[in-house]
N, CA, C and O atoms as CSV, one atom per row, in Angstrom:
chain,resi,resn,atom,element,x,y,z
A,1,UNK,N,N,5.238,19.228,6.779
A,1,UNK,CA,C,4.365,18.072,6.771
A,1,UNK,C,C,4.487,17.363,5.419
A,1,UNK,O,O,4.421,18.009,4.373
A,2,UNK,N,N,4.665,16.048,5.436
A,2,UNK,CA,C,4.775,15.253,4.221
A,2,UNK,C,C,3.387,14.773,3.842
A,2,UNK,O,O,2.675,14.198,4.665
A,3,UNK,N,N,3.002,15.011,2.594
A,3,UNK,CA,C,1.697,14.556,2.118
A,3,UNK,C,C,1.805,13.121,1.621
A,3,UNK,O,O,2.731,12.786,0.882
A,4,UNK,N,N,0.877,12.285,2.015
A,4,UNK,CA,C,0.803,10.915,1.544
A,4,UNK,C,C,-0.009,10.917,0.246
A,4,UNK,O,O,-1.205,11.205,0.284
A,5,UNK,N,N,0.609,10.604,-0.906
A,5,UNK,CA,C,-0.101,10.702,-2.178
A,5,UNK,C,C,-1.124,9.610,-2.438
A,5,UNK,O,O,-1.863,9.693,-3.420
A,6,UNK,N,N,-1.192,8.597,-1.597
A,6,UNK,CA,C,-2.169,7.534,-1.790
A,6,UNK,C,C,-3.242,7.639,-0.720
A,6,UNK,O,O,-2.936,7.533,0.468
A,7,UNK,N,N,-4.503,7.848,-1.115
A,7,UNK,CA,C,-5.571,7.933,-0.111
A,7,UNK,C,C,-5.654,6.654,0.731
A,7,UNK,O,O,-5.253,5.581,0.281
A,8,UNK,N,N,-6.167,6.778,1.933
A,8,UNK,CA,C,-6.272,5.622,2.828
A,8,UNK,C,C,-7.048,4.464,2.212
A,8,UNK,O,O,-6.801,3.305,2.544
A,9,UNK,N,N,-7.968,4.764,1.332
A,9,UNK,CA,C,-8.789,3.710,0.737
A,9,UNK,C,C,-8.139,3.057,-0.485
A,9,UNK,O,O,-8.740,2.187,-1.114
A,10,UNK,N,N,-6.924,3.470,-0.819
A,10,UNK,CA,C,-6.266,2.932,-2.016
A,10,UNK,C,C,-4.782,2.690,-1.779
A,10,UNK,O,O,-3.948,3.120,-2.576
A,11,UNK,N,N,-4.454,2.018,-0.713
A,11,UNK,CA,C,-3.051,1.773,-0.371
A,11,UNK,C,C,-2.484,0.502,-0.997
A,11,UNK,O,O,-1.288,0.423,-1.277
A,12,UNK,N,N,-3.334,-0.476,-1.210
A,12,UNK,CA,C,-2.900,-1.773,-1.732
A,12,UNK,C,C,-3.749,-2.139,-2.935
A,12,UNK,O,O,-4.884,-1.682,-3.067
A,13,UNK,N,N,-3.196,-2.965,-3.810
A,13,UNK,CA,C,-3.959,-3.367,-4.975
A,13,UNK,C,C,-3.635,-4.773,-5.420
A,13,UNK,O,O,-2.811,-5.475,-4.834
A,14,UNK,N,N,-4.319,-5.153,-6.481
A,14,UNK,CA,C,-4.056,-6.411,-7.169
A,14,UNK,C,C,-4.004,-6.122,-8.658
A,14,UNK,O,O,-4.849,-5.403,-9.190
A,15,UNK,N,N,-3.021,-6.678,-9.317
A,15,UNK,CA,C,-2.940,-6.629,-10.767
A,15,UNK,C,C,-3.018,-8.078,-11.223
A,15,UNK,O,O,-2.145,-8.886,-10.904
A,16,UNK,N,N,-4.055,-8.400,-11.961
A,16,UNK,CA,C,-4.298,-9.782,-12.379
A,16,UNK,C,C,-4.288,-9.835,-13.902
A,16,UNK,O,O,-4.969,-9.058,-14.570
A,17,UNK,N,N,-3.517,-10.749,-14.426
A,17,UNK,CA,C,-3.426,-10.928,-15.883
A,17,UNK,C,C,-4.027,-12.283,-16.231
A,17,UNK,O,O,-3.734,-13.297,-15.598
A,18,UNK,N,N,-4.870,-12.273,-17.249
A,18,UNK,CA,C,-5.582,-13.477,-17.681
A,18,UNK,C,C,-5.341,-13.687,-19.170
A,18,UNK,O,O,-5.502,-12.757,-19.961
A,19,UNK,N,N,-4.962,-14.884,-19.555
A,19,UNK,CA,C,-4.788,-15.212,-20.966
A,19,UNK,C,C,-5.848,-16.238,-21.341
A,19,UNK,O,O,-5.805,-17.386,-20.901
A,20,UNK,N,N,-6.794,-15.806,-22.156
A,20,UNK,CA,C,-7.900,-16.670,-22.566
A,20,UNK,C,C,-7.453,-17.621,-23.675
A,20,UNK,O,O,-6.582,-17.294,-24.481
A,21,UNK,N,N,-8.058,-18.787,-23.696
A,21,UNK,CA,C,-7.918,-19.634,-24.872
A,21,UNK,C,C,-8.592,-18.869,-26.005
A,21,UNK,O,O,-9.657,-18.288,-25.795
A,22,UNK,N,N,-8.001,-18.852,-27.204
A,22,UNK,CA,C,-8.559,-18.035,-28.286
A,22,UNK,C,C,-10.052,-18.245,-28.524
A,22,UNK,O,O,-10.784,-17.287,-28.778
A,23,UNK,N,N,-10.493,-19.467,-28.444
A,23,UNK,CA,C,-11.906,-19.760,-28.689
A,23,UNK,C,C,-12.818,-19.327,-27.544
A,23,UNK,O,O,-14.040,-19.373,-27.678
A,24,UNK,N,N,-12.233,-18.904,-26.413
A,24,UNK,CA,C,-13.022,-18.494,-25.255
A,24,UNK,C,C,-12.822,-17.030,-24.865
A,24,UNK,O,O,-13.232,-16.620,-23.779
A,25,UNK,N,N,-12.200,-16.241,-25.735
A,25,UNK,CA,C,-11.963,-14.830,-25.416
A,25,UNK,C,C,-13.269,-14.093,-25.128
A,25,UNK,O,O,-13.331,-13.303,-24.186
A,26,UNK,N,N,-14.293,-14.333,-25.907
A,26,UNK,CA,C,-15.587,-13.657,-25.692
A,26,UNK,C,C,-16.178,-14.065,-24.339
A,26,UNK,O,O,-16.749,-13.227,-23.641
A,27,UNK,N,N,-16.048,-15.322,-23.968
A,27,UNK,CA,C,-16.583,-15.791,-22.687
A,27,UNK,C,C,-15.835,-15.155,-21.517
A,27,UNK,O,O,-16.448,-14.837,-20.499
A,28,UNK,N,N,-14.524,-14.963,-21.644
A,28,UNK,CA,C,-13.753,-14.300,-20.586
A,28,UNK,C,C,-14.187,-12.847,-20.484
A,28,UNK,O,O,-14.358,-12.323,-19.383
A,29,UNK,N,N,-14.366,-12.196,-21.624
A,29,UNK,CA,C,-14.857,-10.817,-21.607
A,29,UNK,C,C,-16.209,-10.731,-20.894
A,29,UNK,O,O,-16.423,-9.836,-20.076
A,30,UNK,N,N,-17.100,-11.635,-21.195
A,30,UNK,CA,C,-18.429,-11.642,-20.567
A,30,UNK,C,C,-18.335,-11.942,-19.070
A,30,UNK,O,O,-19.071,-11.362,-18.272
A,31,UNK,N,N,-17.438,-12.841,-18.693
A,31,UNK,CA,C,-17.243,-13.139,-17.275
A,31,UNK,C,C,-16.786,-11.895,-16.530
A,31,UNK,O,O,-17.295,-11.593,-15.451
A,32,UNK,N,N,-15.830,-11.175,-17.099
A,32,UNK,CA,C,-15.308,-9.978,-16.440
A,32,UNK,C,C,-16.333,-8.849,-16.407
A,32,UNK,O,O,-16.492,-8.201,-15.372
A,33,UNK,N,N,-17.024,-8.599,-17.504
A,33,UNK,CA,C,-18.017,-7.521,-17.482
A,33,UNK,C,C,-19.163,-7.876,-16.541
A,33,UNK,O,O,-19.727,-6.994,-15.895
A,34,UNK,N,N,-19.508,-9.142,-16.458
A,34,UNK,CA,C,-20.545,-9.581,-15.528
A,34,UNK,C,C,-20.116,-9.487,-14.077
A,34,UNK,O,O,-20.957,-9.377,-13.186
A,35,UNK,N,N,-18.804,-9.529,-13.830
A,35,UNK,CA,C,-18.294,-9.454,-12.455
A,35,UNK,C,C,-18.411,-8.052,-11.868
A,35,UNK,O,O,-18.243,-7.882,-10.660
A,36,UNK,N,N,-18.691,-7.054,-12.683
A,36,UNK,CA,C,-18.849,-5.692,-12.176
A,36,UNK,C,C,-19.908,-5.627,-11.084
A,36,UNK,O,O,-19.711,-4.950,-10.075
A,37,UNK,N,N,-21.017,-6.313,-11.266
A,37,UNK,CA,C,-22.076,-6.302,-10.254
A,37,UNK,C,C,-21.574,-6.864,-8.923
A,37,UNK,O,O,-21.945,-6.368,-7.859
A,38,UNK,N,N,-20.744,-7.883,-8.980
A,38,UNK,CA,C,-20.175,-8.449,-7.750
A,38,UNK,C,C,-19.206,-7.469,-7.105
A,38,UNK,O,O,-19.188,-7.329,-5.882
A,39,UNK,N,N,-18.402,-6.791,-7.916
A,39,UNK,CA,C,-17.456,-5.809,-7.382
A,39,UNK,C,C,-18.195,-4.661,-6.700
A,39,UNK,O,O,-17.752,-4.155,-5.669
A,40,UNK,N,N,-19.310,-4.256,-7.274
A,40,UNK,CA,C,-20.095,-3.172,-6.688
A,40,UNK,C,C,-20.670,-3.553,-5.324
A,40,UNK,O,O,-20.937,-2.676,-4.502
A,41,UNK,N,N,-20.862,-4.830,-5.078
A,41,UNK,CA,C,-21.358,-5.301,-3.776
A,41,UNK,C,C,-20.279,-5.254,-2.698
A,41,UNK,O,O,-20.600,-5.247,-1.510
A,42,UNK,N,N,-19.016,-5.222,-3.088
A,42,UNK,CA,C,-17.908,-5.255,-2.140
A,42,UNK,C,C,-17.615,-3.853,-1.610
A,42,UNK,O,O,-16.958,-3.058,-2.280
A,43,UNK,N,N,-18.091,-3.561,-0.438
A,43,UNK,CA,C,-17.856,-2.247,0.166
A,43,UNK,C,C,-16.375,-1.999,0.420
A,43,UNK,O,O,-15.938,-0.848,0.451
A,44,UNK,N,N,-15.603,-3.055,0.599
A,44,UNK,CA,C,-14.187,-2.922,0.929
A,44,UNK,C,C,-13.308,-2.749,-0.310
A,44,UNK,O,O,-12.107,-2.519,-0.171
A,45,UNK,N,N,-13.869,-2.854,-1.510
A,45,UNK,CA,C,-13.112,-2.637,-2.733
A,45,UNK,C,C,-13.300,-1.187,-3.162
A,45,UNK,O,O,-14.406,-0.779,-3.517
A,46,UNK,N,N,-12.223,-0.412,-3.130
A,46,UNK,CA,C,-12.280,1.014,-3.453
A,46,UNK,C,C,-12.530,1.248,-4.937
A,46,UNK,O,O,-13.382,2.056,-5.309
A,47,UNK,N,N,-11.795,0.547,-5.774
A,47,UNK,CA,C,-11.941,0.678,-7.222
A,47,UNK,C,C,-11.652,-0.681,-7.854
A,47,UNK,O,O,-10.809,-1.439,-7.373
A,48,UNK,N,N,-12.366,-0.973,-8.937
A,48,UNK,CA,C,-12.231,-2.263,-9.619
A,48,UNK,C,C,-12.338,-2.007,-11.119
A,48,UNK,O,O,-13.278,-1.357,-11.576
A,49,UNK,N,N,-11.378,-2.515,-11.878
A,49,UNK,CA,C,-11.360,-2.327,-13.319
A,49,UNK,C,C,-11.141,-3.666,-14.007
A,49,UNK,O,O,-10.229,-4.407,-13.639
A,50,UNK,N,N,-11.958,-3.986,-14.993
A,50,UNK,CA,C,-11.726,-5.122,-15.877
A,50,UNK,C,C,-11.164,-4.558,-17.173
A,50,UNK,O,O,-11.685,-3.575,-17.699
A,51,UNK,N,N,-10.099,-5.175,-17.696
A,51,UNK,CA,C,-9.368,-4.620,-18.826
A,51,UNK,C,C,-9.202,-5.629,-19.952
A,51,UNK,O,O,-9.080,-6.830,-19.710
A,52,UNK,N,N,-9.199,-5.134,-21.182
A,52,UNK,CA,C,-8.768,-5.944,-22.326
A,52,UNK,C,C,-7.405,-5.393,-22.713
A,52,UNK,O,O,-7.273,-4.209,-23.024
A,53,UNK,N,N,-6.391,-6.250,-22.695
A,53,UNK,CA,C,-5.027,-5.843,-23.013
A,53,UNK,C,C,-4.611,-6.280,-24.411
A,53,UNK,O,O,-3.602,-5.805,-24.933
A,54,UNK,N,N,-5.364,-7.162,-25.011
A,54,UNK,CA,C,-5.072,-7.677,-26.348
A,54,UNK,C,C,-6.215,-8.590,-26.759
A,54,UNK,O,O,-7.191,-8.716,-26.019
A,55,UNK,N,N,-6.119,-9.230,-27.920
A,55,UNK,CA,C,-7.219,-10.070,-28.399
A,55,UNK,C,C,-7.636,-11.175,-27.428
A,55,UNK,O,O,-8.823,-11.476,-27.295
A,56,UNK,N,N,-6.662,-11.774,-26.754
A,56,UNK,CA,C,-6.979,-12.851,-25.801
A,56,UNK,C,C,-6.433,-12.573,-24.407
A,56,UNK,O,O,-6.499,-13.434,-23.530
A,57,UNK,N,N,-5.898,-11.383,-24.199
A,57,UNK,CA,C,-5.289,-11.031,-22.921
A,57,UNK,C,C,-6.170,-10.028,-22.191
A,57,UNK,O,O,-6.564,-9.001,-22.744
A,58,UNK,N,N,-6.470,-10.348,-20.941
A,58,UNK,CA,C,-7.345,-9.528,-20.120
A,58,UNK,C,C,-6.659,-9.239,-18.796
A,58,UNK,O,O,-5.659,-9.869,-18.452
A,59,UNK,N,N,-7.196,-8.297,-18.068
A,59,UNK,CA,C,-6.646,-7.984,-16.760
A,59,UNK,C,C,-7.706,-7.443,-15.832
A,59,UNK,O,O,-8.787,-7.031,-16.251
A,60,UNK,N,N,-7.368,-7.458,-14.577
A,60,UNK,CA,C,-8.176,-6.828,-13.539
A,60,UNK,C,C,-7.214,-6.033,-12.674
A,60,UNK,O,O,-6.139,-6.515,-12.317
A,61,UNK,N,N,-7.607,-4.814,-12.342
A,61,UNK,CA,C,-6.851,-4.007,-11.402
A,61,UNK,C,C,-7.834,-3.480,-10.383
A,61,UNK,O,O,-8.853,-2.889,-10.738
A,62,UNK,N,N,-7.530,-3.692,-9.124
A,62,UNK,CA,C,-8.401,-3.189,-8.064
A,62,UNK,C,C,-7.566,-2.720,-6.891
A,62,UNK,O,O,-6.418,-3.131,-6.724
A,63,UNK,N,N,-8.160,-1.845,-6.071
A,63,UNK,CA,C,-7.440,-1.272,-4.936
A,63,UNK,C,C,-8.270,-1.363,-3.667
A,63,UNK,O,O,-9.499,-1.428,-3.683
A,64,UNK,N,N,-7.516,-1.365,-2.551
A,64,UNK,CA,C,-8.103,-1.581,-1.226
A,64,UNK,C,C,-7.386,-0.711,-0.206
A,64,UNK,O,O,-6.278,-0.233,-0.450
A,65,UNK,N,N,-8.019,-0.513,0.925
A,65,UNK,CA,C,-7.422,0.304,1.971
A,65,UNK,C,C,-6.439,-0.430,2.853
A,65,UNK,O,O,-5.563,0.190,3.457
A,66,UNK,N,N,-6.575,-1.765,2.939
A,66,UNK,CA,C,-5.700,-2.522,3.837
A,66,UNK,C,C,-5.614,-3.975,3.390
A,66,UNK,O,O,-6.329,-4.411,2.487
A,67,UNK,N,N,-4.730,-4.705,4.038
A,67,UNK,CA,C,-4.494,-6.108,3.678
A,67,UNK,C,C,-5.717,-6.986,3.920
A,67,UNK,O,O,-5.980,-7.907,3.147
A,68,UNK,N,N,-6.452,-6.713,4.967
A,68,UNK,CA,C,-7.653,-7.511,5.262
A,68,UNK,C,C,-8.660,-7.398,4.125
A,68,UNK,O,O,-9.271,-8.395,3.738
A,69,UNK,N,N,-8.841,-6.192,3.584
A,69,UNK,CA,C,-9.779,-6.000,2.486
A,69,UNK,C,C,-9.297,-6.695,1.215
A,69,UNK,O,O,-10.094,-7.288,0.489
A,70,UNK,N,N,-7.998,-6.622,0.949
A,70,UNK,CA,C,-7.447,-7.295,-0.226
A,70,UNK,C,C,-7.640,-8.803,-0.098
A,70,UNK,O,O,-8.023,-9.467,-1.061
A,71,UNK,N,N,-7.378,-9.338,1.076
A,71,UNK,CA,C,-7.546,-10.775,1.305
A,71,UNK,C,C,-9.008,-11.181,1.173
A,71,UNK,O,O,-9.313,-12.228,0.603
A,72,UNK,N,N,-9.914,-10.358,1.696
A,72,UNK,CA,C,-11.346,-10.654,1.574
A,72,UNK,C,C,-11.756,-10.715,0.109
A,72,UNK,O,O,-12.549,-11.571,-0.283
A,73,UNK,N,N,-11.220,-9.814,-0.695
A,73,UNK,CA,C,-11.536,-9.818,-2.122
A,73,UNK,C,C,-11.037,-11.109,-2.775
A,73,UNK,O,O,-11.742,-11.709,-3.586
A,74,UNK,N,N,-9.836,-11.531,-2.425
A,74,UNK,CA,C,-9.281,-12.764,-2.994
A,74,UNK,C,C,-10.064,-14.006,-2.582
A,74,UNK,O,O,-9.984,-15.043,-3.241
A,75,UNK,N,N,-10.809,-13.901,-1.506
A,75,UNK,CA,C,-11.641,-15.022,-1.031
A,75,UNK,C,C,-13.111,-14.839,-1.401
A,75,UNK,O,O,-13.960,-15.619,-0.969
A,76,UNK,N,N,-13.416,-13.815,-2.198
A,76,UNK,CA,C,-14.791,-13.451,-2.501
A,76,UNK,C,C,-15.367,-14.123,-3.734
A,76,UNK,O,O,-14.782,-15.042,-4.306
A,77,UNK,N,N,-16.534,-13.630,-4.120
A,77,UNK,CA,C,-17.314,-14.222,-5.209
A,77,UNK,C,C,-16.642,-14.088,-6.572
A,77,UNK,O,O,-16.731,-14.998,-7.395
A,78,UNK,N,N,-15.978,-12.971,-6.818
A,78,UNK,CA,C,-15.334,-12.786,-8.124
A,78,UNK,C,C,-14.218,-13.804,-8.301
A,78,UNK,O,O,-14.135,-14.466,-9.336
A,79,UNK,N,N,-13.366,-13.932,-7.302
A,79,UNK,CA,C,-12.268,-14.900,-7.379
A,79,UNK,C,C,-12.796,-16.318,-7.516
A,79,UNK,O,O,-12.252,-17.110,-8.285
A,80,UNK,N,N,-13.848,-16.645,-6.780
A,80,UNK,CA,C,-14.425,-17.989,-6.861
A,80,UNK,C,C,-14.951,-18.272,-8.271
A,80,UNK,O,O,-14.728,-19.355,-8.812
A,81,UNK,N,N,-15.646,-17.304,-8.861
A,81,UNK,CA,C,-16.174,-17.491,-10.212
A,81,UNK,C,C,-15.045,-17.650,-11.221
A,81,UNK,O,O,-15.108,-18.502,-12.107
A,82,UNK,N,N,-14.025,-16.832,-11.081
A,82,UNK,CA,C,-12.889,-16.905,-11.992
A,82,UNK,C,C,-12.162,-18.238,-11.864
A,82,UNK,O,O,-11.855,-18.877,-12.870
A,83,UNK,N,N,-11.888,-18.654,-10.648
A,83,UNK,CA,C,-11.158,-19.903,-10.451
A,83,UNK,C,C,-11.971,-21.113,-10.898
A,83,UNK,O,O,-11.406,-22.109,-11.351
A,84,UNK,N,N,-13.281,-21.030,-10.775
A,84,UNK,CA,C,-14.140,-22.134,-11.225
A,84,UNK,C,C,-14.076,-22.277,-12.744
A,84,UNK,O,O,-14.051,-23.392,-13.265
A,85,UNK,N,N,-14.050,-21.158,-13.446
A,85,UNK,CA,C,-14.063,-21.170,-14.910
A,85,UNK,C,C,-12.664,-21.250,-15.537
A,85,UNK,O,O,-12.537,-21.579,-16.716
A,86,UNK,N,N,-11.630,-20.955,-14.769
A,86,UNK,CA,C,-10.270,-20.852,-15.305
A,86,UNK,C,C,-9.819,-22.075,-16.111
A,86,UNK,O,O,-9.313,-21.895,-17.218
A,87,UNK,N,N,-9.974,-23.291,-15.621
A,87,UNK,CA,C,-9.460,-24.426,-16.400
A,87,UNK,C,C,-10.085,-24.542,-17.789
A,87,UNK,O,O,-9.434,-24.986,-18.734
A,88,UNK,N,N,-11.327,-24.147,-17.902
A,88,UNK,CA,C,-12.034,-24.247,-19.176
A,88,UNK,C,C,-11.727,-23.064,-20.102
A,88,UNK,O,O,-11.564,-23.246,-21.308
A,89,UNK,N,N,-11.649,-21.845,-19.532
A,89,UNK,CA,C,-11.563,-20.628,-20.336
A,89,UNK,C,C,-10.145,-20.107,-20.572
A,89,UNK,O,O,-9.888,-19.455,-21.584
A,90,UNK,N,N,-9.233,-20.386,-19.657
A,90,UNK,CA,C,-7.912,-19.762,-19.715
A,90,UNK,C,C,-6.836,-20.700,-20.249
A,90,UNK,O,O,-6.869,-21.911,-20.027
A,91,UNK,N,N,-5.878,-20.101,-20.962
A,91,UNK,CA,C,-4.756,-20.862,-21.512
A,91,UNK,C,C,-3.714,-21.181,-20.451
A,91,UNK,O,O,-2.933,-22.121,-20.599
A,92,UNK,N,N,-3.706,-20.391,-19.378
A,92,UNK,CA,C,-2.755,-20.577,-18.277
A,92,UNK,C,C,-3.418,-20.091,-16.995
A,92,UNK,O,O,-4.438,-19.403,-17.030
A,93,UNK,N,N,-2.832,-20.454,-15.880
A,93,UNK,CA,C,-3.362,-19.986,-14.597
A,93,UNK,C,C,-3.293,-18.459,-14.539
A,93,UNK,O,O,-2.368,-17.865,-15.094
A,94,UNK,N,N,-4.258,-17.818,-13.876
A,94,UNK,CA,C,-4.196,-16.355,-13.738
A,94,UNK,C,C,-2.916,-15.940,-13.018
A,94,UNK,O,O,-2.477,-16.599,-12.076
A,95,UNK,N,N,-2.328,-14.845,-13.472
A,95,UNK,CA,C,-1.162,-14.268,-12.819
A,95,UNK,C,C,-1.681,-13.198,-11.858
A,95,UNK,O,O,-2.192,-12.165,-12.290
A,96,UNK,N,N,-1.550,-13.447,-10.566
A,96,UNK,CA,C,-2.084,-12.548,-9.542
A,96,UNK,C,C,-0.915,-11.893,-8.817
A,96,UNK,O,O,-0.145,-12.556,-8.122
A,97,UNK,N,N,-0.796,-10.583,-8.990
A,97,UNK,CA,C,0.307,-9.835,-8.401
A,97,UNK,C,C,-0.216,-8.832,-7.384
A,97,UNK,O,O,-0.905,-7.885,-7.762
A,98,UNK,N,N,0.095,-9.014,-6.097
A,98,UNK,CA,C,-0.235,-7.972,-5.120
A,98,UNK,C,C,0.674,-6.770,-5.372
A,98,UNK,O,O,1.861,-6.936,-5.652
A,99,UNK,N,N,0.123,-5.574,-5.273
A,99,UNK,CA,C,0.906,-4.360,-5.501
A,99,UNK,C,C,0.670,-3.362,-4.374
A,99,UNK,O,O,-0.376,-3.375,-3.724
A,100,UNK,N,N,1.653,-2.503,-4.155
A,100,UNK,CA,C,1.514,-1.354,-3.264
A,100,UNK,C,C,1.228,-0.148,-4.140
A,100,UNK,O,O,1.929,0.080,-5.126
A,101,UNK,N,N,0.223,0.616,-3.801
A,101,UNK,CA,C,-0.119,1.819,-4.559
A,101,UNK,C,C,0.746,2.962,-4.037
A,101,UNK,O,O,0.678,3.313,-2.859
A,102,UNK,N,N,1.553,3.535,-4.911
A,102,UNK,CA,C,2.444,4.622,-4.533
A,102,UNK,C,C,1.737,5.973,-4.529
A,102,UNK,O,O,2.011,6.830,-3.690
A,103,UNK,N,N,0.834,6.145,-5.471
A,103,UNK,CA,C,0.065,7.390,-5.557
A,103,UNK,C,C,-1.239,7.083,-6.278
A,103,UNK,O,O,-1.286,6.209,-7.144
A,104,UNK,N,N,-2.281,7.793,-5.926
A,104,UNK,CA,C,-3.585,7.579,-6.538
A,104,UNK,C,C,-4.373,8.877,-6.583
A,104,UNK,O,O,-4.276,9.718,-5.689
A,105,UNK,N,N,-5.152,9.020,-7.641
A,105,UNK,CA,C,-6.089,10.110,-7.748
A,105,UNK,C,C,-7.463,9.485,-7.868
A,105,UNK,O,O,-7.764,8.832,-8.867
A,106,UNK,N,N,-8.283,9.674,-6.880
A,106,UNK,CA,C,-9.639,9.167,-6.878
A,106,UNK,C,C,-10.592,10.358,-6.859
A,106,UNK,O,O,-10.263,11.406,-6.304
A,107,UNK,N,N,-11.741,10.208,-7.447
A,107,UNK,CA,C,-12.736,11.286,-7.410
A,107,UNK,C,C,-12.990,11.640,-5.954
A,107,UNK,O,O,-13.204,10.757,-5.123
A,108,UNK,N,N,-12.967,12.901,-5.651
A,108,UNK,CA,C,-13.220,13.349,-4.280
A,108,UNK,C,C,-12.007,13.310,-3.371
A,108,UNK,O,O,-12.102,13.699,-2.207
A,109,UNK,N,N,-10.848,12.842,-3.883
A,109,UNK,CA,C,-9.636,12.822,-3.041
A,109,UNK,C,C,-9.162,14.246,-2.779
A,109,UNK,O,O,-9.178,15.082,-3.682
A,110,UNK,N,N,-8.744,14.524,-1.558
A,110,UNK,CA,C,-8.228,15.862,-1.287
A,110,UNK,C,C,-6.922,16.110,-2.021
A,110,UNK,O,O,-6.147,15.179,-2.238
A,111,UNK,N,N,-6.672,17.344,-2.403
A,111,UNK,CA,C,-5.409,17.703,-3.057
A,111,UNK,C,C,-4.351,17.930,-1.983
A,111,UNK,O,O,-4.664,18.277,-0.844
A,112,UNK,N,N,-3.064,17.721,-2.378
A,112,UNK,CA,C,-1.982,17.937,-1.408
A,112,UNK,C,C,-1.912,19.371,-0.949
A,112,UNK,O,O,-1.057,19.717,-0.134
């Protein structure tokens, strides 16, 4: 029997890179930390992380069980808030990369 290393709830993801205008880095940080409450409301989002990658570079990484859930997230409140603020806060358009999760370890995941 072949073990599938990615749990059913974490098969697909999004890797999003955000470059803030230097004068708005704090506002982007606040937008992302404030978005945690919205992510917690999304039952279809398995895991959601807001990241600081550098002084003005930020990221979001989240995972989903299927394409419908990933699409729902992209059409949800977090994306709407980000896209509304992007022209003012960001130096460039967000880089949104859909990803396939090859393996994942989540709390409570069964071992192979």
